[in-house]
N, C-alpha and C positions, 0 to 999 in steps of 0.2 A: 775751635769753632771755627764756622763754615759762615762764606756769604751768600746771600741771598741766590745766587746763581751754581749753588752747590759745591764752591770750589775751597777749600780748607786752607786758610788764612792764615791761622794760628795752630799748630799739630797739639795732640793729646798729649799729656804732659809738661807741655814748654812751661817755665815759670815768668810771667812777667809782673814784674814789679807796678804797681801803683803810677810811679811817675816813672815807667821807663817809656825814654822817647819813642822808638817805635812806635807806641798807639797812639801818639799825635799823630800820627803820617797814616791815620785811618780814612782807606775810602773806598768803604765798603757797606752795606747793610748784613746787617746778621740774619742767619738762616728764618726764614719766619715774617720779614718783615718786607712790606709792599714797596716798592717806591725806586728812584733809583737817586745817584749821587750828585748826576750831571743833566 
């Protein structure tokens, strides 16, 4: 998964479960989304 600035935030092949605490720390917008988190 890449953020909307082109940085890889979750590498290909990484397995994250739906309840993974790391996903709760999401401070980015995914690729293609226009906007900012702050």
